[in-house]
Backbone as XML, in Angstrom:
<?xml version="1.0"?>
<chain id="A" units="angstrom">
  <residue number="1" name="MET">
    <atom name="N" x="-156.259" y="138.294" z="-10.817"/>
    <atom name="CA" x="-156.138" y="137.064" z="-10.055"/>
    <atom name="C" x="-156.025" y="137.437" z="-8.584"/>
  </residue>
  <residue number="2" name="ASP">
    <atom name="N" x="-156.815" y="136.779" z="-7.763"/>
    <atom name="CA" x="-156.805" y="137.107" z="-6.347"/>
    <atom name="C" x="-155.900" y="136.149" z="-5.561"/>
  </residue>
  <residue number="3" name="ASN">
    <atom name="N" x="-155.710" y="136.492" z="-4.301"/>
    <atom name="CA" x="-154.831" y="135.676" z="-3.450"/>
    <atom name="C" x="-155.394" y="134.280" z="-3.218"/>
  </residue>
  <residue number="4" name="ARG">
    <atom name="N" x="-156.720" y="134.145" z="-3.241"/>
    <atom name="CA" x="-157.313" y="132.818" z="-3.066"/>
    <atom name="C" x="-156.942" y="131.900" z="-4.221"/>
  </residue>
  <residue number="5" name="THR">
    <atom name="N" x="-156.903" y="132.466" z="-5.426"/>
    <atom name="CA" x="-156.511" y="131.668" z="-6.587"/>
    <atom name="C" x="-155.068" y="131.207" z="-6.446"/>
  </residue>
  <residue number="6" name="LEU">
    <atom name="N" x="-154.208" y="132.115" z="-6.024"/>
    <atom name="CA" x="-152.795" y="131.746" z="-5.835"/>
    <atom name="C" x="-152.637" y="130.684" z="-4.752"/>
  </residue>
  <residue number="7" name="SER">
    <atom name="N" x="-153.335" y="130.845" z="-3.655"/>
    <atom name="CA" x="-153.198" y="129.844" z="-2.588"/>
    <atom name="C" x="-153.774" y="128.504" z="-3.037"/>
  </residue>
  <residue number="8" name="GLY">
    <atom name="N" x="-154.806" y="128.521" z="-3.869"/>
    <atom name="CA" x="-155.340" y="127.279" z="-4.417"/>
    <atom name="C" x="-154.337" y="126.590" z="-5.321"/>
  </residue>
  <residue number="9" name="LEU">
    <atom name="N" x="-153.673" y="127.370" z="-6.170"/>
    <atom name="CA" x="-152.641" y="126.807" z="-7.048"/>
    <atom name="C" x="-151.486" y="126.250" z="-6.221"/>
  </residue>
  <residue number="10" name="LEU">
    <atom name="N" x="-151.116" y="126.968" z="-5.191"/>
    <atom name="CA" x="-150.033" y="126.491" z="-4.322"/>
    <atom name="C" x="-150.431" y="125.187" z="-3.628"/>
  </residue>
  <residue number="11" name="ALA">
    <atom name="N" x="-151.660" y="125.101" z="-3.185"/>
    <atom name="CA" x="-152.133" y="123.880" z="-2.533"/>
    <atom name="C" x="-152.169" y="122.698" z="-3.500"/>
  </residue>
  <residue number="12" name="MET">
    <atom name="N" x="-152.389" y="122.971" z="-4.775"/>
    <atom name="CA" x="-152.442" y="121.916" z="-5.786"/>
    <atom name="C" x="-151.053" y="121.454" z="-6.227"/>
  </residue>
  <residue number="13" name="THR">
    <atom name="N" x="-150.022" y="122.213" z="-5.870"/>
    <atom name="CA" x="-148.660" y="121.850" z="-6.257"/>
    <atom name="C" x="-148.162" y="120.741" z="-5.345"/>
  </residue>
  <residue number="14" name="PRO">
    <atom name="N" x="-147.794" y="119.600" z="-5.921"/>
    <atom name="CA" x="-147.363" y="118.473" z="-5.083"/>
    <atom name="C" x="-146.030" y="118.763" z="-4.403"/>
  </residue>
  <residue number="15" name="PRO">
    <atom name="N" x="-145.746" y="118.058" z="-3.315"/>
    <atom name="CA" x="-144.451" y="118.247" z="-2.656"/>
    <atom name="C" x="-143.307" y="117.869" z="-3.599"/>
  </residue>
  <residue number="16" name="ALA">
    <atom name="N" x="-142.159" y="118.428" z="-3.333"/>
    <atom name="CA" x="-141.021" y="118.270" z="-4.244"/>
    <atom name="C" x="-140.197" y="117.015" z="-3.971"/>
  </residue>
  <residue number="17" name="ASN">
    <atom name="N" x="-140.744" y="116.040" z="-3.278"/>
    <atom name="CA" x="-139.984" y="114.806" z="-3.049"/>
    <atom name="C" x="-140.188" y="113.869" z="-4.244"/>
  </residue>
  <residue number="18" name="LEU">
    <atom name="N" x="-139.490" y="114.180" z="-5.312"/>
    <atom name="CA" x="-139.660" y="113.465" z="-6.574"/>
    <atom name="C" x="-138.923" y="112.129" z="-6.561"/>
  </residue>
  <residue number="19" name="LYS">
    <atom name="N" x="-139.655" y="111.093" z="-6.893"/>
    <atom name="CA" x="-139.082" y="109.736" z="-6.928"/>
    <atom name="C" x="-138.027" y="109.593" z="-8.024"/>
  </residue>
  <residue number="20" name="ILE">
    <atom name="N" x="-138.108" y="110.417" z="-9.054"/>
    <atom name="CA" x="-137.179" y="110.295" z="-10.179"/>
    <atom name="C" x="-135.742" y="110.568" z="-9.733"/>
  </residue>
  <residue number="21" name="ILE">
    <atom name="N" x="-135.573" y="111.414" z="-8.737"/>
    <atom name="CA" x="-134.221" y="111.737" z="-8.251"/>
    <atom name="C" x="-133.614" y="110.519" z="-7.562"/>
  </residue>
  <residue number="22" name="GLU">
    <atom name="N" x="-134.374" y="109.937" z="-6.662"/>
    <atom name="CA" x="-133.897" y="108.742" z="-5.953"/>
    <atom name="C" x="-133.684" y="107.576" z="-6.918"/>
  </residue>
  <residue number="23" name="LEU">
    <atom name="N" x="-134.623" y="107.392" z="-7.833"/>
    <atom name="CA" x="-134.539" y="106.293" z="-8.787"/>
    <atom name="C" x="-133.322" y="106.457" z="-9.704"/>
  </residue>
  <residue number="24" name="THR">
    <atom name="N" x="-133.068" y="107.672" z="-10.140"/>
    <atom name="CA" x="-131.901" y="107.919" z="-10.991"/>
    <atom name="C" x="-130.612" y="107.568" z="-10.258"/>
  </residue>
  <residue number="25" name="ALA">
    <atom name="N" x="-130.547" y="107.928" z="-8.989"/>
    <atom name="CA" x="-129.355" y="107.584" z="-8.194"/>
    <atom name="C" x="-129.194" y="106.072" z="-8.097"/>
  </residue>
  <residue number="26" name="GLU">
    <atom name="N" x="-130.312" y="105.365" z="-7.941"/>
    <atom name="CA" x="-130.252" y="103.910" z="-7.835"/>
    <atom name="C" x="-129.847" y="103.248" z="-9.150"/>
  </residue>
  <residue number="27" name="LEU">
    <atom name="N" x="-130.189" y="103.852" z="-10.269"/>
    <atom name="CA" x="-129.941" y="103.251" z="-11.582"/>
    <atom name="C" x="-128.659" y="103.735" z="-12.253"/>
  </residue>
  <residue number="28" name="THR">
    <atom name="N" x="-127.910" y="104.575" z="-11.558"/>
    <atom name="CA" x="-126.662" y="105.097" z="-12.119"/>
    <atom name="C" x="-125.505" y="104.172" z="-11.757"/>
  </residue>
  <residue number="29" name="ARG">
    <atom name="N" x="-124.742" y="103.797" z="-12.778"/>
    <atom name="CA" x="-123.562" y="102.944" z="-12.566"/>
    <atom name="C" x="-122.428" y="103.770" z="-11.957"/>
  </residue>
  <residue number="30" name="PRO">
    <atom name="N" x="-121.441" y="103.116" z="-11.402"/>
    <atom name="CA" x="-120.305" y="103.841" z="-10.814"/>
    <atom name="C" x="-119.588" y="104.767" z="-11.803"/>
  </residue>
  <residue number="31" name="ASP">
    <atom name="N" x="-119.631" y="104.417" z="-13.107"/>
    <atom name="CA" x="-118.968" y="105.279" z="-14.095"/>
    <atom name="C" x="-119.831" y="106.474" z="-14.502"/>
  </residue>
  <residue number="32" name="GLY">
    <atom name="N" x="-121.024" y="106.596" z="-13.898"/>
    <atom name="CA" x="-121.892" y="107.735" z="-14.180"/>
    <atom name="C" x="-122.943" y="107.478" z="-15.248"/>
  </residue>
  <residue number="33" name="GLY">
    <atom name="N" x="-122.860" y="106.347" z="-15.929"/>
    <atom name="CA" x="-123.844" y="106.012" z="-16.953"/>
    <atom name="C" x="-125.088" y="105.388" z="-16.336"/>
  </residue>
  <residue number="34" name="LEU">
    <atom name="N" x="-126.135" y="105.322" z="-17.123"/>
    <atom name="CA" x="-127.373" y="104.713" z="-16.676"/>
    <atom name="C" x="-127.325" y="103.210" z="-16.917"/>
  </residue>
  <residue number="35" name="ASP">
    <atom name="N" x="-127.674" y="102.441" z="-15.916"/>
    <atom name="CA" x="-127.737" y="100.984" z="-16.040"/>
    <atom name="C" x="-129.047" y="100.640" z="-16.741"/>
  </residue>
  <residue number="36" name="LEU">
    <atom name="N" x="-128.979" y="100.465" z="-18.051"/>
    <atom name="CA" x="-130.175" y="100.244" z="-18.857"/>
    <atom name="C" x="-130.880" y="98.946" z="-18.516"/>
  </residue>
  <residue number="37" name="ASP">
    <atom name="N" x="-130.124" y="97.905" z="-18.178"/>
    <atom name="CA" x="-130.752" y="96.640" z="-17.793"/>
    <atom name="C" x="-131.554" y="96.805" z="-16.498"/>
  </residue>
  <residue number="38" name="ALA">
    <atom name="N" x="-130.980" y="97.490" z="-15.536"/>
    <atom name="CA" x="-131.685" y="97.727" z="-14.267"/>
    <atom name="C" x="-132.899" y="98.627" z="-14.500"/>
  </residue>
  <residue number="39" name="ALA">
    <atom name="N" x="-132.747" y="99.617" z="-15.364"/>
    <atom name="CA" x="-133.873" y="100.504" z="-15.679"/>
    <atom name="C" x="-134.992" y="99.734" z="-16.368"/>
  </residue>
  <residue number="40" name="ALA">
    <atom name="N" x="-134.635" y="98.852" z="-17.270"/>
    <atom name="CA" x="-135.644" y="98.044" z="-17.966"/>
    <atom name="C" x="-136.367" y="97.129" z="-16.989"/>
  </residue>
  <residue number="41" name="ALA">
    <atom name="N" x="-135.636" y="96.590" z="-16.037"/>
    <atom name="CA" x="-136.239" y="95.704" z="-15.050"/>
    <atom name="C" x="-137.199" y="96.463" z="-14.127"/>
  </residue>
  <residue number="42" name="ARG">
    <atom name="N" x="-136.993" y="97.760" z="-14.028"/>
    <atom name="CA" x="-137.843" y="98.594" z="-13.165"/>
    <atom name="C" x="-138.671" y="99.572" z="-13.995"/>
  </residue>
  <residue number="43" name="GLN">
    <atom name="N" x="-139.061" y="99.137" z="-15.158"/>
    <atom name="CA" x="-139.767" y="100.008" z="-16.096"/>
    <atom name="C" x="-141.003" y="100.660" z="-15.477"/>
  </residue>
  <residue number="44" name="LYS">
    <atom name="N" x="-141.776" y="99.901" z="-14.723"/>
    <atom name="CA" x="-142.971" y="100.461" z="-14.104"/>
    <atom name="C" x="-142.612" y="101.588" z="-13.140"/>
  </residue>
  <residue number="45" name="ASP">
    <atom name="N" x="-141.556" y="101.387" z="-12.347"/>
    <atom name="CA" x="-141.090" y="102.436" z="-11.425"/>
    <atom name="C" x="-140.627" y="103.664" z="-12.193"/>
  </residue>
  <residue number="46" name="VAL">
    <atom name="N" x="-139.904" y="103.438" z="-13.293"/>
    <atom name="CA" x="-139.404" y="104.551" z="-14.107"/>
    <atom name="C" x="-140.578" y="105.343" z="-14.684"/>
  </residue>
  <residue number="47" name="GLU">
    <atom name="N" x="-141.577" y="104.645" z="-15.203"/>
    <atom name="CA" x="-142.733" y="105.322" z="-15.783"/>
    <atom name="C" x="-143.506" y="106.115" z="-14.730"/>
  </residue>
  <residue number="48" name="MET">
    <atom name="N" x="-143.659" y="105.532" z="-13.554"/>
    <atom name="CA" x="-144.363" y="106.244" z="-12.482"/>
    <atom name="C" x="-143.583" y="107.471" z="-12.021"/>
  </residue>
  <residue number="49" name="ALA">
    <atom name="N" x="-142.269" y="107.336" z="-11.916"/>
    <atom name="CA" x="-141.439" y="108.464" z="-11.499"/>
    <atom name="C" x="-141.472" y="109.573" z="-12.545"/>
  </residue>
  <residue number="50" name="CYS">
    <atom name="N" x="-141.463" y="109.207" z="-13.810"/>
    <atom name="CA" x="-141.541" y="110.212" z="-14.882"/>
    <atom name="C" x="-142.890" y="110.914" z="-14.866"/>
  </residue>
  <residue number="51" name="ALA">
    <atom name="N" x="-143.962" y="110.177" z="-14.643"/>
    <atom name="CA" x="-145.296" y="110.772" z="-14.583"/>
    <atom name="C" x="-145.400" y="111.728" z="-13.394"/>
  </residue>
  <residue number="52" name="GLN">
    <atom name="N" x="-144.849" y="111.340" z="-12.263"/>
    <atom name="CA" x="-144.861" y="112.207" z="-11.089"/>
    <atom name="C" x="-144.086" y="113.497" z="-11.367"/>
  </residue>
  <residue number="53" name="ALA">
    <atom name="N" x="-142.929" y="113.370" z="-12.002"/>
    <atom name="CA" x="-142.118" y="114.550" z="-12.329"/>
    <atom name="C" x="-142.860" y="115.460" z="-13.307"/>
  </residue>
  <residue number="54" name="GLN">
    <atom name="N" x="-143.553" y="114.869" z="-14.271"/>
    <atom name="CA" x="-144.326" y="115.661" z="-15.234"/>
    <atom name="C" x="-145.476" y="116.389" z="-14.535"/>
  </residue>
  <residue number="55" name="ASP">
    <atom name="N" x="-146.165" y="115.720" z="-13.639"/>
    <atom name="CA" x="-147.243" y="116.362" z="-12.880"/>
    <atom name="C" x="-146.704" y="117.533" z="-12.066"/>
  </residue>
  <residue number="56" name="TYR">
    <atom name="N" x="-145.559" y="117.330" z="-11.443"/>
    <atom name="CA" x="-144.941" y="118.390" z="-10.651"/>
    <atom name="C" x="-144.566" y="119.573" z="-11.541"/>
  </residue>
  <residue number="57" name="ALA">
    <atom name="N" x="-143.986" y="119.278" z="-12.694"/>
    <atom name="CA" x="-143.597" y="120.350" z="-13.612"/>
    <atom name="C" x="-144.817" y="121.138" z="-14.088"/>
  </residue>
  <residue number="58" name="THR">
    <atom name="N" x="-145.894" y="120.446" z="-14.381"/>
    <atom name="CA" x="-147.112" y="121.113" z="-14.831"/>
    <atom name="C" x="-147.682" y="122.008" z="-13.737"/>
  </residue>
  <residue number="59" name="ALA">
    <atom name="N" x="-147.747" y="121.496" z="-12.526"/>
    <atom name="CA" x="-148.296" y="122.270" z="-11.419"/>
    <atom name="C" x="-147.431" y="123.488" z="-11.104"/>
  </residue>
  <residue number="60" name="THR">
    <atom name="N" x="-146.129" y="123.315" z="-11.097"/>
    <atom name="CA" x="-145.260" y="124.461" z="-10.800"/>
    <atom name="C" x="-145.268" y="125.465" z="-11.942"/>
  </residue>
  <residue number="61" name="ARG">
    <atom name="N" x="-145.442" y="125.008" z="-13.175"/>
    <atom name="CA" x="-145.546" y="125.930" z="-14.309"/>
    <atom name="C" x="-146.796" y="126.793" z="-14.158"/>
  </residue>
  <residue number="62" name="ARG">
    <atom name="N" x="-147.919" y="126.183" z="-13.777"/>
    <atom name="CA" x="-149.158" y="126.949" z="-13.550"/>
    <atom name="C" x="-148.956" y="127.989" z="-12.462"/>
  </residue>
  <residue number="63" name="LEU">
    <atom name="N" x="-148.328" y="127.583" z="-11.378"/>
    <atom name="CA" x="-148.084" y="128.498" z="-10.268"/>
    <atom name="C" x="-147.155" y="129.627" z="-10.692"/>
  </residue>
  <residue number="64" name="ARG">
    <atom name="N" x="-146.105" y="129.306" z="-11.426"/>
    <atom name="CA" x="-145.173" y="130.326" z="-11.903"/>
    <atom name="C" x="-145.887" y="131.354" z="-12.773"/>
  </residue>
  <residue number="65" name="GLU">
    <atom name="N" x="-146.695" y="130.891" z="-13.697"/>
    <atom name="CA" x="-147.411" y="131.814" z="-14.578"/>
    <atom name="C" x="-148.410" y="132.668" z="-13.806"/>
  </residue>
  <residue number="66" name="ALA">
    <atom name="N" x="-149.062" y="132.083" z="-12.814"/>
    <atom name="CA" x="-149.990" y="132.852" z="-11.992"/>
    <atom name="C" x="-149.252" y="133.942" z="-11.221"/>
  </residue>
  <residue number="67" name="LEU">
    <atom name="N" x="-148.098" y="133.611" z="-10.692"/>
    <atom name="CA" x="-147.313" y="134.618" z="-9.966"/>
    <atom name="C" x="-146.824" y="135.717" z="-10.895"/>
  </residue>
  <residue number="68" name="ARG">
    <atom name="N" x="-146.385" y="135.342" z="-12.072"/>
    <atom name="CA" x="-145.972" y="136.362" z="-13.044"/>
    <atom name="C" x="-147.125" y="137.301" z="-13.358"/>
  </residue>
  <residue number="69" name="TRP">
    <atom name="N" x="-148.304" y="136.724" z="-13.564"/>
    <atom name="CA" x="-149.485" y="137.527" z="-13.877"/>
    <atom name="C" x="-149.810" y="138.466" z="-12.712"/>
  </residue>
  <residue number="70" name="ARG">
    <atom name="N" x="-149.756" y="137.924" z="-11.502"/>
    <atom name="CA" x="-150.091" y="138.704" z="-10.311"/>
    <atom name="C" x="-149.069" y="139.807" z="-10.065"/>
  </residue>
  <residue number="71" name="LEU">
    <atom name="N" x="-147.805" y="139.543" z="-10.364"/>
    <atom name="CA" x="-146.739" y="140.507" z="-10.051"/>
    <atom name="C" x="-146.403" y="141.441" z="-11.206"/>
  </residue>
  <residue number="72" name="ARG">
    <atom name="N" x="-147.112" y="141.325" z="-12.305"/>
    <atom name="CA" x="-146.831" y="142.201" z="-13.443"/>
    <atom name="C" x="-147.119" y="143.655" z="-13.054"/>
  </residue>
  <residue number="73" name="PRO">
    <atom name="N" x="-146.415" y="144.575" z="-13.676"/>
    <atom name="CA" x="-146.649" y="145.991" z="-13.380"/>
    <atom name="C" x="-148.112" y="146.369" z="-13.720"/>
  </residue>
  <residue number="74" name="GLN">
    <atom name="N" x="-148.709" y="147.088" z="-12.824"/>
    <atom name="CA" x="-150.092" y="147.560" z="-13.045"/>
    <atom name="C" x="-150.071" y="148.789" z="-13.941"/>
  </residue>
  <residue number="75" name="ARG">
    <atom name="N" x="-150.968" y="148.809" z="-14.884"/>
    <atom name="CA" x="-151.101" y="149.984" z="-15.761"/>
    <atom name="C" x="-152.401" y="150.679" z="-15.415"/>
  </residue>
  <residue number="76" name="TYR">
    <atom name="N" x="-152.296" y="151.958" z="-15.195"/>
    <atom name="CA" x="-153.488" y="152.736" z="-14.844"/>
    <atom name="C" x="-153.768" y="153.769" z="-15.882"/>
  </residue>
</chain>
């Protein structure tokens, strides 16, 4: 794997400003539980935030595996 491949994978990795973090904070009750009624009312937002988080996880997993492959000990 060459450096161009790694830089391409890095460029494909979305920024880490995940909506799921902000949304979770908004949907958390003062006692620390999830406000299920509020979450249900914002179902579309929840689904979009989950999809964004999944895309981010997939992209970072690809990048992680590429780096592991690139940094593995060379055998001669």
